[in-house]
C-alpha positions in Angstrom: 0.0 0.0 0.0 1.4 3.4 -1.0 0.7 6.2 1.5 2.2 9.6 0.8 5.1 8.0 -1.1 5.8 5.5 1.6 5.2 1.7 1.2 3.4 0.0 4.1 3.4 -3.8 4.4 0.4 -5.3 6.1 1.8 -8.7 7.1 3.0 -8.2 10.7 1.9 -10.3 13.7 -0.2 -7.3 14.9 -2.1 -6.9 11.6 -5.8 -7.7 11.8 -7.1 -10.9 10.3 -9.6 -9.1 8.1 -9.2 -6.0 5.9 -11.6 -3.9 4.0 -9.3 -4.3 1.0 -9.8 -8.1 0.9 -8.0 -11.1 2.2 -4.4 -11.0 3.3 -2.1 -12.4 0.6 1.0 -14.4 1.3 4.3 -12.6 1.1 7.2 -14.7 -0.2 9.7 -12.2 1.4 8.6 -13.4 4.8 8.1 -17.1 4.1 9.6 -20.0 2.2 8.1 -22.2 -0.5 7.9 -25.0 2.1 5.8 -22.8 4.4 3.6 -21.6 1.5 3.0 -25.2 0.4 2.0 -26.2 3.9 -0.4 -23.2 4.2 -2.0 -24.2 0.8 -2.3 -27.8 2.0 -4.0 -26.7 5.2 -6.4 -24.4 3.4 -7.3 -27.1 1.0 -7.9 -29.6 3.8 -10.1 -27.1 5.6 -12.2 -26.7 2.4 -12.5 -30.5 2.1 -13.6 -30.8 5.7 -16.2 -28.0 5.4 -17.5 -29.6 2.2 -17.8 -33.0 4.0 -19.8 -31.4 6.8 -21.8 -29.3 4.4 -20.6 -26.1 6.1 -19.8 -24.9 2.5 -21.4 -25.9 -0.7 -18.9 -26.4 -3.6 -20.1 -26.4 -7.2 -18.7 -29.9 -7.6 -20.1 -33.4 -7.4 -16.8 -35.0 -6.5 -13.3 -34.1 -5.3 -10.3 -36.2 -6.2 -7.9 -36.6 -3.2 -4.9 -38.6 -2.4 -4.3 -40.7 0.7 -0.9 -40.6 2.6 0.3 -43.6 0.6 -0.6 -41.9 -2.7 -3.8 -43.8 -3.5 -6.6 -41.9 -5.2 -9.8 -41.5 -3.3 -13.0 -39.7 -4.4 -15.1 -37.5 -2.1 -18.7 -37.6 -3.2 -20.4 -34.2 -2.5 -23.8 -35.1 -3.9 -26.6 -34.8 -1.3 -30.1 -36.2 -1.6 -32.8 -33.7 -0.7 -36.2 -35.2 -1.2 -36.3 -36.8 -4.6 -33.5 -34.5 -6.0 -29.7 -35.0 -6.0 -27.8 -31.8 -5.6 
């Protein structure tokens, strides 16, 4: 963010979790690829868990995932409501 010619970085420990400008983006200057990969993995796992519990609805019928040993598993997101499958 540019304020009066100065650059302000909003990625400190004291920075609020939400911003009017939108979500906080990752800054590679303050993290490594390994840390970024772990954050993405954790965010994806949270999405999968929320989809399983119907906390969020994804516009998908299935999600392809991989187990720890590398085997493919499919998560079926279709729900039956009355006589309709959504």
